[in-house]
C-alpha positions in Angstrom: 18.6 -33.1 -140.2 22.3 -32.7 -140.5 24.3 -31.6 -137.6 27.6 -30.8 -139.6 27.3 -27.1 -138.9 27.7 -27.9 -135.2 30.9 -29.7 -135.6 33.4 -26.7 -135.4 32.0 -26.4 -131.7 33.5 -30.0 -130.8 36.4 -29.8 -128.0 35.3 -26.2 -127.0 33.7 -25.0 -124.0 30.5 -23.8 -125.2 27.0 -22.1 -124.0 24.0 -23.7 -125.0 20.6 -22.2 -124.4 17.8 -24.9 -124.4 14.0 -24.6 -124.6 12.3 -24.2 -121.2 14.5 -22.8 -118.4 17.9 -24.5 -119.0 21.2 -23.9 -119.8 24.2 -26.1 -120.5 27.9 -24.7 -120.4 30.4 -27.4 -120.8 32.8 -29.1 -123.2 31.1 -30.2 -126.2 32.5 -34.1 -127.3 30.1 -35.1 -129.9 27.1 -34.4 -131.8 24.6 -36.8 -133.8 21.4 -36.1 -135.4 19.6 -36.4 -132.0 22.1 -35.5 -129.3 24.8 -33.2 -128.0 27.3 -34.8 -125.8 29.3 -32.8 -122.9 32.0 -33.3 -120.4 32.7 -31.1 -117.3 29.3 -29.6 -117.9 26.9 -27.0 -116.1 23.3 -28.1 -116.4 21.9 -24.9 -115.0 18.1 -24.5 -114.3 17.5 -20.9 -114.3 14.5 -20.9 -112.0 16.8 -21.8 -109.5 18.9 -18.7 -110.0 18.7 -14.9 -108.6 20.1 -13.6 -111.9 19.3 -13.7 -115.6 20.8 -16.1 -117.8 23.1 -13.2 -119.1 24.5 -12.6 -115.9 25.1 -16.2 -115.0 27.0 -16.7 -118.4 29.2 -13.8 -117.7 30.0 -14.8 -114.0 31.0 -18.5 -115.6 33.2 -16.7 -118.1 35.1 -15.0 -115.2 35.1 -17.8 -112.8 34.8 -20.9 -114.9 32.4 -23.5 -115.6 30.4 -24.5 -112.4 30.8 -28.4 -113.2 27.8 -30.3 -112.0 27.8 -33.3 -114.7 31.0 -35.2 -115.6 29.0 -36.3 -118.6 25.6 -35.0 -120.1 23.8 -35.8 -123.2 20.8 -33.6 -124.4 18.6 -34.1 -127.0 19.3 -32.0 -130.1 15.6 -30.9 -130.7 15.8 -28.5 -127.2 18.9 -26.6 -128.4 17.7 -22.7 -129.1 21.2 -21.4 -129.3 24.9 -22.3 -129.1 28.1 -20.1 -128.8 31.7 -20.8 -127.6 32.4 -19.3 -124.4 35.1 -17.2 -126.0 32.7 -15.6 -128.1 30.4 -14.3 -125.5 30.5 -10.7 -125.3 30.0 -8.5 -122.2 
């Protein structure tokens, strides 16, 4: 599977919805056929939150990324959706 469609997101702060309960917000640095790599990322487990994913993303857009991982890699097959943070609408 080609990941060329993800290359325009490299260098951008992105919001990645993952399967299960996870969300990644961070700067995408690299893509491969198997993984996405991030720096200054927030790996967020929605089960630990008191708000919806949408509210959490909007709060992050206002206050900035709550970095809890200096570097992070996730398997590409876990990705459900990706958006640039500046394209998230209220």
